[in-house]
C-alpha positions as a Python dict, from the first residue, in 0.01 Angstrom:
ca = {
    (1, 'M'): (0, 0, 0),
    (2, 'R'): (241, -215, 200),
    (3, 'T'): (385, -68, 516),
    (4, 'V'): (726, -119, 673),
    (5, 'Q'): (559, -304, 960),
    (6, 'G'): (382, -535, 715),
    (7, 'A'): (705, -616, 537),
    (8, 'A'): (876, -684, 871),
    (9, 'L'): (598, -920, 979),
    (10, 'D'): (618, -1105, 646),
    (11, 'G'): (989, -1151, 704),
    (12, 'L'): (931, -1284, 1055),
    (13, 'R'): (668, -1528, 925),
    (14, 'A'): (911, -1657, 664),
    (15, 'R'): (1181, -1703, 926),
    (16, 'V'): (952, -1896, 1162),
    (17, 'R'): (837, -2122, 877),
    (18, 'A'): (1199, -2191, 783),
    (19, 'L'): (1297, -2270, 1140),
    (20, 'A'): (998, -2500, 1187),
    (21, 'A'): (1078, -2682, 861),
    (22, 'R'): (1426, -2766, 980),
    (23, 'R'): (1269, -2955, 1272),
    (24, 'R'): (1594, -2980, 1461),
    (25, 'P'): (1578, -3085, 1826),
    (26, 'E'): (1621, -2814, 2083),
    (27, 'R'): (1936, -2848, 2289),
    (28, 'A'): (1936, -2785, 2659),
    (29, 'G'): (2206, -2594, 2838),
    (30, 'R'): (2291, -2567, 3205),
    (31, 'S'): (2497, -2320, 3397),
    (32, 'P'): (2831, -2478, 3484),
    (33, 'R'): (2835, -2298, 3819),
    (34, 'S'): (2480, -2327, 3947),
    (35, 'G'): (2148, -2493, 3885),
    (36, 'A'): (1979, -2168, 3775),
    (37, 'P'): (1869, -2179, 3411),
    (38, 'L'): (2032, -1952, 3160),
    (39, 'A'): (1816, -1681, 3006),
    (40, 'D'): (1662, -1728, 2665),
    (41, 'R'): (1701, -1422, 2446),
    (42, 'G'): (1397, -1510, 2236),
    (43, 'P'): (1078, -1304, 2261),
    (44, 'A'): (874, -1377, 2573),
    (45, 'V'): (558, -1470, 2382),
    (46, 'P'): (390, -1813, 2387),
    (47, 'G'): (480, -2003, 2071),
    (48, 'L'): (785, -1787, 1986),
    (49, 'G'): (1073, -1861, 2220),
    (50, 'A'): (882, -1848, 2553),
    (51, 'E'): (1018, -2070, 2823),
    (52, 'S'): (827, -2264, 3083),
    (53, 'P'): (953, -2220, 3441),
    (54, 'G'): (1131, -2555, 3440),
    (55, 'R'): (1299, -2519, 3102),
    (56, 'R'): (1671, -2445, 3078),
    (57, 'T'): (1784, -2321, 2742),
    (58, 'S'): (2110, -2150, 2650),
    (59, 'V'): (2109, -1815, 2475),
    (60, 'K'): (2277, -1928, 2153),
    (61, 'Q'): (2077, -2247, 2121),
    (62, 'S'): (1745, -2069, 2166),
    (63, 'L'): (1832, -1840, 1878),
    (64, 'R'): (1937, -2124, 1644),
    (65, 'Y'): (1663, -2377, 1694),
    (66, 'A'): (1287, -2381, 1720),
    (67, 'A'): (1083, -2637, 1909),
    (68, 'P'): (990, -2940, 1692),
    (69, 'A'): (632, -2944, 1570),
    (70, 'P'): (445, -3061, 1263),
    (71, 'A'): (448, -2802, 988),
    (72, 'P'): (74, -2711, 997),
    (73, 'A'): (76, -2670, 1375),
    (74, 'A'): (394, -2466, 1363),
    (75, 'E'): (242, -2241, 1098),
    (76, 'T'): (-68, -2177, 1309),
    (77, 'A'): (135, -2115, 1626),
    (78, 'A'): (370, -1882, 1443),
    (79, 'R'): (86, -1670, 1309),
    (80, 'A'): (-74, -1642, 1652),
    (81, 'A'): (259, -1557, 1814),
    (82, 'L'): (344, -1294, 1556),
    (83, 'A'): (8, -1123, 1605),
    (84, 'G'): (79, -1085, 1977),
    (85, 'F'): (445, -1012, 1922),
    (86, 'G'): (371, -696, 1726),
    (87, 'V'): (164, -561, 2016),
    (88, 'L'): (437, -640, 2268),
    (89, 'L'): (699, -468, 2058),
    (90, 'R'): (494, -151, 2067),
    (91, 'A'): (501, -175, 2447),
    (92, 'L'): (879, -159, 2451),
    (93, 'V'): (951, 142, 2233),
    (94, 'R'): (884, 505, 2317),
    (95, 'P'): (504, 524, 2299),
    (96, 'R'): (341, 736, 2034),
    (97, 'P'): (0, 900, 2076),
    (98, 'G'): (-272, 635, 2071),
    (99, 'E'): (-40, 339, 2138),
    (100, 'V'): (1, 357, 2516),
    (101, 'R'): (-332, 194, 2600),
    (102, 'T'): (-262, -95, 2364),
    (103, 'S'): (86, -134, 2510),
    (104, 'A'): (-48, -133, 2866),
    (105, 'A'): (-303, -400, 2774),
    (106, 'A'): (-27, -611, 2618),
    (107, 'L'): (190, -579, 2929),
    (108, 'R'): (-102, -679, 3151),
    (109, 'A'): (-163, -983, 2930),
    (110, 'L'): (206, -1072, 2941),
    (111, 'R'): (206, -1040, 3320),
    (112, 'A'): (-101, -1263, 3348),
    (113, 'R'): (59, -1534, 3133),
    (114, 'R'): (394, -1528, 3314),
    (115, 'G'): (264, -1493, 3669),
    (116, 'D'): (444, -1162, 3734),
    (117, 'A'): (783, -1309, 3639),
    (118, 'P'): (1023, -1080, 3448),
    (119, 'A'): (983, -1113, 3072),
    (120, 'L'): (1273, -1115, 2828),
    (121, 'V'): (1161, -970, 2494),
    (122, 'R'): (1301, -804, 2185),
    (123, 'T'): (1217, -456, 2065),
    (124, 'R'): (1164, -348, 1706),
    (125, 'S'): (1528, -245, 1684),
    (126, 'G'): (1639, -595, 1784),
    (127, 'R'): (1744, -492, 2133),
    (128, 'T'): (1672, -751, 2405),
    (129, 'V'): (1535, -616, 2734),
    (130, 'L'): (1420, -772, 3058),
    (131, 'V'): (1084, -617, 3153),
    (132, 'L'): (992, -606, 3524),
    (133, 'L'): (621, -656, 3584),
    (134, 'D'): (598, -712, 3961),
    (135, 'P'): (633, -437, 4228),
    (136, 'Q'): (861, -668, 4428),
    (137, 'D'): (1106, -670, 4138),
    (138, 'L'): (1075, -291, 4118),
    (139, 'R'): (1188, -267, 4479),
    (140, 'R'): (1504, -458, 4394),
    (141, 'F'): (1556, -255, 4075),
    (142, 'Y'): (1562, 71, 4271),
    (143, 'A'): (1767, -74, 4558),
    (144, 'E'): (2050, -223, 4349),
    (145, 'P'): (2374, -18, 4356),
    (146, 'V'): (2532, 120, 4041),
    (147, 'S'): (2793, -156, 4066),
    (148, 'V'): (2515, -403, 3980),
    (149, 'L'): (2270, -196, 3770),
    (150, 'A'): (2425, 95, 3585),
    (151, 'A'): (2200, 380, 3476),
    (152, 'A'): (2243, 487, 3114),
    (153, 'P'): (2271, 867, 3072),
    (154, 'P'): (1932, 1032, 3012),
    (155, 'D'): (1849, 1177, 2671),
    (156, 'K'): (1876, 1531, 2803),
    (157, 'C'): (2249, 1471, 2861),
    (158, 'R'): (2331, 1333, 2519),
    (159, 'G'): (2562, 1543, 2310),
    (160, 'L'): (2659, 1785, 2582),
    (161, 'N'): (3023, 1700, 2551),
    (162, 'P'): (3115, 1493, 2243),
    (163, 'G'): (3413, 1273, 2315),
    (164, 'E'): (3427, 1370, 2683),
    (165, 'P'): (3129, 1200, 2851),
    (166, 'D'): (3237, 1263, 3208),
    (167, 'D'): (3253, 1641, 3173),
    (168, 'S'): (2880, 1690, 3138),
    (169, 'G'): (2794, 1546, 3473),
    (170, 'C'): (2611, 1259, 3303),
    (171, 'S'): (2868, 990, 3357),
    (172, 'R'): (2755, 628, 3365),
    (173, 'G'): (2972, 559, 3664),
    (174, 'E'): (2888, 611, 4027),
    (175, 'P'): (3005, 954, 4142),
    (176, 'G'): (3237, 975, 4439),
    (177, 'A'): (3104, 1032, 4788),
    (178, 'E'): (3236, 1388, 4794),
    (179, 'R'): (3072, 1473, 4463),
    (180, 'R'): (2738, 1329, 4574),
    (181, 'E'): (2750, 1523, 4899),
    (182, 'V'): (2835, 1852, 4731),
    (183, 'S'): (2572, 1808, 4461),
    (184, 'A'): (2311, 1721, 4724),
    (185, 'E'): (2405, 2031, 4922),
    (186, 'V'): (2383, 2256, 4616),
    (187, 'L'): (2039, 2126, 4522),
    (188, 'A'): (1924, 2092, 4886),
    (189, 'T'): (1823, 1731, 4821),
    (190, 'G'): (1535, 1618, 5041),
    (191, 'R'): (1447, 1967, 5164),
    (192, 'P'): (1107, 2098, 5044),
    (193, 'V'): (1227, 2460, 5049),
    (194, 'H'): (1566, 2545, 4904),
    (195, 'P'): (1797, 2771, 5110),
    (196, 'S'): (1792, 3018, 4819),
    (197, 'C'): (1413, 3006, 4815),
    (198, 'G'): (1377, 3387, 4840),
    (199, 'P'): (1578, 3479, 4529),
    (200, 'F'): (1444, 3179, 4337),
    (201, 'L'): (1080, 3262, 4410),
    (202, 'A'): (1141, 3626, 4317),
    (203, 'A'): (1285, 3522, 3981),
    (204, 'L'): (998, 3280, 3920),
    (205, 'A'): (738, 3545, 4008),
    (206, 'E'): (891, 3798, 3769),
    (207, 'E'): (925, 3554, 3482),
    (208, 'A'): (575, 3412, 3543),
    (209, 'R'): (438, 3741, 3411),
    (210, 'H'): (537, 3623, 3065),
    (211, 'L'): (289, 3339, 3111),
    (212, 'T'): (-6, 3571, 3156),
    (213, 'S'): (101, 3867, 2943),
    (214, 'S'): (-49, 3936, 2602),
    (215, 'A'): (296, 4036, 2474),
    (216, 'P'): (470, 3792, 2237),
    (217, 'A'): (639, 3494, 2402),
    (218, 'T'): (971, 3582, 2237),
    (219, 'G'): (1144, 3902, 2152),
    (220, 'T'): (1170, 4227, 2341),
    (221, 'S'): (878, 4383, 2523),
    (222, 'T'): (850, 4744, 2631),
    (223, 'R'): (816, 4653, 2995),
    (224, 'T'): (871, 4314, 3158),
    (225, 'G'): (543, 4151, 3243),
    (226, 'A'): (332, 4443, 3124),
    (227, 'S'): (-8, 4334, 2994),
    (228, 'T'): (-151, 4540, 2711),
    (229, 'R'): (-505, 4413, 2746),
    (230, 'T'): (-744, 4283, 3008),
    (231, 'G'): (-910, 4012, 2798),
    (232, 'P'): (-834, 3637, 2801),
    (233, 'V'): (-477, 3523, 2738),
    (234, 'T'): (-378, 3202, 2563),
    (235, 'L'): (-101, 3002, 2728),
    (236, 'D'): (80, 2747, 2510),
    (237, 'L'): (410, 2560, 2509),
    (238, 'A'): (611, 2833, 2336),
    (239, 'R'): (510, 3088, 2600),
    (240, 'A'): (575, 2841, 2883),
    (241, 'R'): (921, 2756, 2753),
    (242, 'Y'): (1016, 3120, 2712),
    (243, 'A'): (923, 3204, 3072),
    (244, 'V'): (1071, 2890, 3226),
    (245, 'H'): (1400, 2915, 3037),
    (246, 'R'): (1445, 3273, 3155),
    (247, 'A'): (1376, 3170, 3514),
    (248, 'A'): (1608, 2867, 3485),
    (249, 'R'): (1898, 3077, 3361),
    (250, 'R'): (1850, 3318, 3651),
    (251, 'I'): (1831, 3036, 3907),
    (252, 'V'): (2136, 2852, 3773),
    (253, 'L'): (2359, 3138, 3648),
    (254, 'G'): (2218, 3464, 3783),
    (255, 'D'): (2007, 3755, 3660),
    (256, 'A'): (2265, 3851, 3395),
    (257, 'A'): (2180, 3533, 3200),
    (258, 'A'): (1803, 3591, 3192),
    (259, 'A'): (1788, 3712, 2831),
    (260, 'D'): (2057, 3481, 2691),
    (261, 'E'): (1841, 3267, 2464),
    (262, 'Q'): (2144, 3190, 2250),
    (263, 'L'): (2291, 2983, 2534),
    (264, 'S'): (1973, 2777, 2565),
    (265, 'G'): (1979, 2730, 2188),
    (266, 'W'): (2333, 2596, 2201),
    (267, 'L'): (2248, 2345, 2474),
    (268, 'T'): (1937, 2233, 2288),
    (269, 'Q'): (2146, 2186, 1973),
    (270, 'L'): (2401, 1976, 2161),
    (271, 'R'): (2134, 1752, 2306),
    (272, 'A'): (1976, 1704, 1962),
    (273, 'E'): (2311, 1608, 1810),
    (274, 'G'): (2344, 1313, 2047),
    (275, 'R'): (2650, 1103, 2112),
    (276, 'G'): (2638, 927, 1778),
    (277, 'T'): (2779, 1216, 1574),
    (278, 'R'): (3068, 1153, 1339),
    (279, 'G'): (3318, 1349, 1135),
    (280, 'G'): (3225, 1710, 1072),
    (281, 'R'): (2922, 1688, 1299),
    (282, 'V'): (3149, 1596, 1591),
    (283, 'R'): (3368, 1898, 1521),
    (284, 'A'): (3065, 2126, 1491),
    (285, 'A'): (2915, 1991, 1813),
    (286, 'R'): (3245, 2036, 1995),
    (287, 'S'): (3261, 2395, 1871),
    (288, 'V'): (2912, 2463, 2004),
    (289, 'H'): (3001, 2291, 2330),
    (290, 'D'): (3310, 2507, 2371),
    (291, 'K'): (3108, 2824, 2309),
    (292, 'A'): (2841, 2719, 2558),
    (293, 'R'): (3100, 2632, 2820),
    (294, 'A'): (3283, 2962, 2774),
    (295, 'R'): (2954, 3152, 2811),
    (296, 'I'): (2865, 2963, 3128),
    (297, 'E'): (3213, 3022, 3271),
    (298, 'E'): (3165, 3394, 3209),
    (299, 'Y'): (2835, 3397, 3400),
    (300, 'A'): (2977, 3173, 3675),
    (301, 'S'): (3259, 3417, 3741),
    (302, 'R'): (3000, 3685, 3825),
    (303, 'A'): (2727, 3466, 3977),
    (304, 'G'): (2604, 3539, 4326),
    (305, 'G'): (2618, 3291, 4608),
    (306, 'D'): (2245, 3226, 4589),
    (307, 'T'): (2261, 3080, 4236),
    (308, 'L'): (2319, 2711, 4182),
    (309, 'V'): (2650, 2763, 4006),
    (310, 'G'): (2756, 3005, 4279),
    (311, 'R'): (2671, 2753, 4550),
    (312, 'A'): (2856, 2481, 4356),
    (313, 'A'): (3169, 2696, 4328),
    (314, 'R'): (3157, 2784, 4697),
    (315, 'L'): (3109, 2421, 4801),
    (316, 'A'): (3348, 2269, 4547),
    (317, 'D'): (3493, 1944, 4687),
    (318, 'P'): (3869, 1911, 4732),
    (319, 'T'): (3889, 1621, 4486),
    (320, 'G'): (3765, 1842, 4203),
    (321, 'T'): (3518, 1578, 4081),
    (322, 'L'): (3228, 1825, 4074),
    (323, 'D'): (3261, 2058, 3777),
    (324, 'P'): (3033, 2360, 3841),
    (325, 'V'): (3023, 2455, 3472),
    (326, 'G'): (2941, 2101, 3357),
    (327, 'Q'): (2679, 2073, 3628),
    (328, 'A'): (2527, 2405, 3522),
    (329, 'Q'): (2475, 2261, 3173),
    (330, 'H'): (2302, 1961, 3325),
    (331, 'W'): (2079, 2171, 3553),
    (332, 'L'): (1970, 2398, 3270),
    (333, 'L'): (1867, 2102, 3057),
    (334, 'A'): (1697, 1932, 3351),
    (335, 'M'): (1466, 2235, 3376),
    (336, 'D'): (1341, 2156, 3023),
    (337, 'A'): (1086, 1922, 3181),
    (338, 'V'): (919, 2205, 3374),
    (339, 'P'): (722, 2371, 3086),
    (340, 'D'): (558, 2042, 2984),
    (341, 'T'): (466, 1957, 3343),
    (342, 'L'): (343, 2310, 3409),
    (343, 'L'): (106, 2301, 3111),
    (344, 'R'): (-27, 1955, 3194),
    (345, 'T'): (-86, 2049, 3560),
    (346, 'L'): (-275, 2367, 3468),
    (347, 'L'): (-472, 2174, 3206),
    (348, 'L'): (-579, 1919, 3468),
    (349, 'L'): (-672, 2194, 3712),
    (350, 'G'): (-875, 2364, 3441),
    (351, 'A'): (-1069, 2042, 3387),
    (352, 'H'): (-1129, 1998, 3761),
    (353, 'P'): (-1277, 2326, 3894),
    (354, 'A'): (-1298, 2207, 4255),
    (355, 'E'): (-927, 2124, 4263),
    (356, 'Q'): (-851, 2456, 4095),
    (357, 'D'): (-1043, 2645, 4367),
    (358, 'L'): (-842, 2471, 4640),
    (359, 'A'): (-516, 2547, 4460),
    (360, 'V'): (-618, 2914, 4420),
    (361, 'A'): (-693, 2939, 4792),
    (362, 'E'): (-351, 2796, 4876),
    (363, 'A'): (-177, 3029, 4630),
    (364, 'A'): (-352, 3330, 4785),
    (365, 'A'): (-265, 3223, 5141),
    (366, 'E'): (97, 3156, 5048),
    (367, 'V'): (162, 3526, 4995),
    (368, 'A'): (137, 3579, 5372),
    (369, 'A'): (319, 3259, 5463),
    (370, 'G'): (643, 3438, 5544),
    (371, 'A'): (926, 3196, 5623),
    (372, 'E'): (719, 2902, 5499),
    (373, 'R'): (688, 3040, 5147),
    (374, 'G'): (752, 2788, 4875),
    (375, 'E'): (600, 2482, 5041),
    (376, 'L'): (258, 2485, 4865),
    (377, 'P'): (172, 2124, 4962),
    (378, 'R'): (-155, 2106, 4765),
    (379, 'L'): (-7, 2243, 4445),
    (380, 'R'): (293, 2012, 4483),
    (381, 'A'): (48, 1722, 4511),
    (382, 'C'): (-113, 1839, 4187),
    (383, 'V'): (226, 1845, 4016),
    (384, 'R'): (311, 1497, 4145),
    (385, 'E'): (-22, 1365, 4022),
    (386, 'S'): (40, 1520, 3682),
    (387, 'L'): (377, 1342, 3671),
    (388, 'R'): (214, 1016, 3775),
    (389, 'L'): (-32, 1037, 3489),
    (390, 'Y'): (219, 1173, 3237),
    (391, 'P'): (575, 1094, 3351),
    (392, 'V'): (867, 1277, 3197),
    (393, 'V'): (1050, 945, 3157),
    (394, 'P'): (791, 670, 3085),
    (395, 'D'): (1049, 388, 3078),
    (396, 'L'): (1351, 343, 3306),
    (397, 'I'): (1638, 134, 3169),
    (398, 'R'): (1950, 13, 3344),
    (399, 'V'): (2221, -228, 3235),
    (400, 'T'): (2364, -510, 3445),
    (401, 'R'): (2736, -486, 3509),
    (402, 'A'): (2767, -849, 3613),
    (403, 'E'): (2570, -1168, 3580),
    (404, 'T'): (2244, -1138, 3778),
    (405, 'E'): (1961, -1370, 3871),
    (406, 'W'): (1593, -1277, 3859),
    (407, 'R'): (1331, -1526, 3978),
    (408, 'G'): (1570, -1818, 3944),
    (409, 'V'): (1690, -1732, 3593),
    (410, 'R'): (2043, -1606, 3534),
    (411, 'Y'): (2109, -1321, 3290),
    (412, 'P'): (2453, -1224, 3160),
    (413, 'A'): (2629, -895, 3218),
    (414, 'G'): (2511, -629, 2977),
    (415, 'T'): (2143, -723, 3003),
    (416, 'S'): (1913, -421, 2973),
    (417, 'V'): (1654, -415, 3253),
    (418, 'L'): (1344, -207, 3184),
    (419, 'V'): (1082, -74, 3424),
    (420, 'P'): (774, 54, 3237),
    (421, 'A'): (708, 329, 3492),
    (422, 'A'): (411, 475, 3304),
    (423, 'F'): (248, 131, 3301),
    (424, 'H'): (297, 70, 3674),
    (425, 'Q'): (181, 418, 3776),
    (426, 'R'): (-145, 377, 3584),
    (427, 'D'): (-203, 7, 3641),
    (428, 'P'): (-577, -24, 3725),
    (429, 'E'): (-521, -368, 3877),
    (430, 'R'): (-297, -226, 4149),
    (431, 'V'): (-346, 152, 4160),
    (432, 'P'): (-682, 291, 4280),
    (433, 'A'): (-839, 538, 4037),
    (434, 'A'): (-541, 481, 3809),
    (435, 'H'): (-670, 694, 3518),
    (436, 'V'): (-822, 974, 3727),
    (437, 'F'): (-670, 1299, 3856),
    (438, 'V'): (-659, 1250, 4235),
    (439, 'P'): (-395, 1481, 4391),
    (440, 'G'): (-510, 1381, 4739),
    (441, 'R'): (-336, 1046, 4704),
    (442, 'W'): (-4, 1228, 4757),
    (443, 'K'): (-115, 1361, 5096),
    (444, 'N'): (-124, 1007, 5240),
    (445, 'P'): (167, 910, 5469),
    (446, 'G'): (427, 713, 5279),
    (447, 'A'): (294, 808, 4936),
    (448, 'D'): (637, 930, 4832),
    (449, 'Q'): (785, 585, 4913),
    (450, 'D'): (521, 391, 4717),
    (451, 'I'): (736, 174, 4492),
    (452, 'R'): (470, 174, 4218),
    (453, 'M'): (496, 553, 4182),
    (454, 'A'): (823, 685, 4048),
    (455, 'P'): (783, 1040, 3914),
    (456, 'F'): (1140, 1103, 4037),
    (457, 'S'): (1257, 740, 4068),
    (458, 'H'): (1370, 582, 4397),
    (459, 'G'): (1686, 479, 4576),
    (460, 'G'): (2028, 587, 4456),
    (461, 'G'): (1889, 678, 4114),
    (462, 'R'): (1638, 927, 4253),
    (463, 'C'): (1658, 1272, 4098),
    (464, 'P'): (1854, 1486, 4347),
    (465, 'G'): (1673, 1800, 4233),
    (466, 'D'): (1320, 1665, 4276),
    (467, 'Q'): (1225, 1908, 4554),
    (468, 'L'): (1368, 2206, 4366),
    (469, 'G'): (1174, 2104, 4055),
    (470, 'L'): (853, 2066, 4255),
    (471, 'M'): (905, 2403, 4420),
    (472, 'A'): (962, 2579, 4086),
    (473, 'T'): (666, 2418, 3908),
    (474, 'A'): (426, 2470, 4199),
    (475, 'A'): (540, 2833, 4235),
    (476, 'L'): (474, 2902, 3866),
    (477, 'C'): (128, 2744, 3895),
    (478, 'A'): (58, 2965, 4197),
    (479, 'E'): (169, 3280, 4015),
    (480, 'V'): (-69, 3202, 3727),
    (481, 'L'): (-365, 3114, 3949),
    (482, 'R'): (-338, 3418, 4179),
    (483, 'G'): (-446, 3658, 3908),
    (484, 'H'): (-609, 3431, 3650),
    (485, 'R'): (-844, 3140, 3618),
    (486, 'V'): (-811, 2859, 3367),
    (487, 'T'): (-1150, 2884, 3197),
    (488, 'G'): (-1092, 2701, 2871),
    (489, 'T'): (-865, 2418, 2772),
    (490, 'R'): (-761, 2231, 2464),
    (491, 'P'): (-782, 1939, 2456),
    (492, 'V'): (-1104, 1910, 2653),
    (493, 'L'): (-1072, 1654, 2932),
    (494, 'D'): (-1349, 1454, 3094),
    (495, 'P'): (-1345, 1551, 3466),
    (496, 'V'): (-1500, 1220, 3576),
    (497, 'G'): (-1401, 966, 3311),
    (498, 'P'): (-1061, 811, 3240),
    (499, 'L'): (-802, 1061, 3129),
    (500, 'P'): (-623, 1012, 2794),
    (501, 'A'): (-312, 799, 2795),
    (502, 'T'): (-97, 1079, 2650),
    (503, 'L'): (-103, 1457, 2651),
    (504, 'D'): (125, 1615, 2393),
    (505, 'P'): (224, 1956, 2536),
    (506, 'Q'): (254, 2089, 2182),
    (507, 'G'): (-123, 2061, 2147),
    (508, 'I'): (-220, 2215, 2483),
    (509, 'R'): (-389, 2557, 2477),
    (510, 'L'): (-510, 2721, 2797),
    (511, 'T'): (-741, 3022, 2816),
    (512, 'L'): (-658, 3242, 3116),
    (513, 'T'): (-918, 3495, 3233),
    (514, 'R'): (-834, 3767, 3483),
    (515, 'R'): (-1003, 3738, 3820),
}
């Protein structure tokens, strides 16, 4: 049976043969303003549009003409290029289970051939992206201002506000100084312990009981957190999401929103709709958006000063650029990453008993920590290591707003620049023990500034709520480990060998046994 990929490759082969048969000379093009060569939009694979360092080819000409070669040689080169091209394409789309290792190998091969220079390639969808393969280029990527490299809105923001992109707090533009300052103050950016740590930890502790209770993950229970049996409990993604969503609504909107699963359903529906809706779907999405916004406004009017929306309202900037309700939508959806990370972290601790014992000791000591509650440095290191191995966003993409030059090659405005963060964080050529769970690496001075590691990005694009997210995830891990031990896991991980390239949270099952 022929596959779609097979048909696509046949089409590419036919196109290469036709281009080679034309045997037209390649035309060279130079920048009228500088000596830097113009970028070639062809795939960065030897034999199929790759450019040598000294070659200067214009974008349009590289697409129209192929290098002259005798027909038999062109046929052989085309077949070899297409075989490698298919692998590289898989490296530039969202990886599926089983493809990440192949993609990483292809990126390493590409880096070896190009000497660490950025590679311009095409994805399966036809999109052209500039892939950064050298840590020095990563440093520039993170340091460039939004006026040069604009960050596209993350998937979690799509569809929040159809037709009104700025209202959701996910605008492509650079927010004003006042808005950045207020948002940073609300989220306590850069501070390990949030000023509202007490109420937040109390909410997390109460909702964490749903993680270890034998009661159903959804629906109404007779008593919050009450366990009806003393035997092992299975923790899966549905249970983790239920507990985390309740805690997130309490942290963002207040205790009154704890049981409002309908609100979370609306936001999830809006994100799934995306920005590409048309016609009736746009009207339906706008209706859902209006209902979600009205519900959040109702909670915000009664929210205490310790909630995020309450702090945002109290610290609202005079310019009015920070919309507390729109930001509340964004914060609630940002917390969607916590259940996946929580499960992966506990799975890794279950596979590494020595690390689990150290985390349990810290969780037990934290109860008497007093004013220092919420720091949990060892558990935070475990969470960071989990995010290094399995990042929430495996690929970072930004778009140039003006013509830019990378390694002596000029690229036009609108070029997509991609950092394969998952590849760099697990690159065995440059990261020690790249495929092994080593939380201790995060205790080293300067580990958070290591440009190769970007669980929360760097520079101006760094997640402003990184410390709050770490605090919440580490606190939930501590609540689970104080009373239970992870004694069985699915999938089973090798504690000494390389860890799998992907861990689908849908397939994770943890067996918790009471201490």
